[in-house]
C-alpha positions as CSV (number, residue, x, y, z in Angstrom):
1,M,-97.9,-62.8,-40.6
2,K,-94.7,-64.0,-39.0
3,I,-94.6,-66.7,-36.3
4,T,-91.4,-67.6,-34.4
5,F,-90.8,-70.7,-32.3
6,N,-87.9,-71.0,-30.0
7,I,-87.1,-74.6,-29.0
8,D,-84.6,-75.2,-26.2
9,C,-83.0,-78.6,-26.7
10,T,-79.6,-80.2,-27.0
11,A,-78.1,-81.4,-30.2
12,E,-78.7,-85.0,-29.2
13,E,-82.4,-84.3,-28.5
14,A,-82.9,-82.6,-31.8
15,R,-81.1,-85.4,-33.7
16,S,-83.2,-88.1,-32.1
17,F,-86.4,-86.0,-32.7
18,F,-85.6,-85.8,-36.4
19,G,-84.5,-89.4,-36.6
20,L,-80.9,-88.6,-37.5
21,P,-78.2,-91.1,-36.6
22,D,-75.7,-90.5,-33.8
23,V,-72.4,-90.2,-35.5
24,A,-70.3,-89.4,-32.4
25,P,-68.9,-93.0,-32.1
26,M,-67.8,-92.9,-35.7
27,Q,-66.2,-89.5,-35.2
28,D,-64.4,-90.8,-32.2
29,R,-63.0,-93.8,-34.1
30,M,-61.9,-91.5,-37.0
31,L,-60.1,-89.1,-34.7
32,Q,-58.3,-92.0,-33.0
33,E,-57.2,-93.4,-36.4
34,M,-56.1,-90.0,-37.5
35,E,-54.1,-89.4,-34.3
36,A,-52.5,-92.9,-34.6
37,H,-51.5,-92.1,-38.3
38,M,-50.1,-88.7,-37.4
39,R,-48.1,-90.1,-34.5
40,K,-46.7,-92.9,-36.7
41,N,-45.6,-90.4,-39.3
42,L,-44.4,-87.7,-37.0
43,G,-41.0,-89.3,-36.5
44,A,-40.4,-89.4,-40.2
45,M,-40.8,-85.6,-40.6
46,D,-37.7,-83.5,-41.0
47,M,-38.5,-80.3,-39.2
48,E,-35.6,-78.4,-40.8
49,G,-36.7,-79.4,-44.3
50,L,-40.3,-78.5,-43.6
51,F,-39.3,-75.1,-42.2
52,R,-37.0,-74.5,-45.2
53,N,-39.9,-75.3,-47.7
54,F,-42.3,-73.0,-45.7
55,M,-39.9,-70.1,-45.7
56,T,-39.1,-70.4,-49.4
57,G,-42.8,-70.4,-50.2
58,A,-43.5,-67.5,-47.9
59,G,-40.8,-65.4,-49.5
60,T,-42.1,-66.1,-53.0
61,G,-45.6,-65.3,-51.9
62,M,-44.4,-62.0,-50.5
63,E,-42.6,-61.1,-53.7
64,R,-45.7,-61.8,-55.7
65,W,-47.8,-59.5,-53.5
66,Q,-45.2,-56.8,-53.8
67,E,-45.1,-57.1,-57.6
68,M,-48.9,-57.0,-57.7
69,F,-49.0,-53.9,-55.5
70,R,-46.4,-52.2,-57.8
71,Q,-48.6,-53.0,-60.8
72,V,-51.7,-51.5,-59.2
73,V,-49.9,-48.4,-58.1
74,K,-48.3,-48.0,-61.6
75,T,-51.6,-48.5,-63.3
76,G,-53.2,-45.9,-61.0
77,M,-50.5,-43.4,-61.6
78,D,-50.6,-43.9,-65.4
79,S,-54.3,-43.3,-65.5
80,N,-54.0,-39.8,-63.8
């Protein structure tokens, strides 16, 4: 036998029913602290340096994928 109950309630109602704490104020404080920290450090970022590092890593990653693909194709052709 299978019984299904559908309960229509908000997250706040479910949380209070199960006795769980309301963490929304803590989440708001954490987000405000994170935003303040990010704004403080945003001026110290060198966008050109970040972009250069990203592009270098992206190129290396692409070369690794190409080499892996070559190995797979080579292995497949050698087994035939």
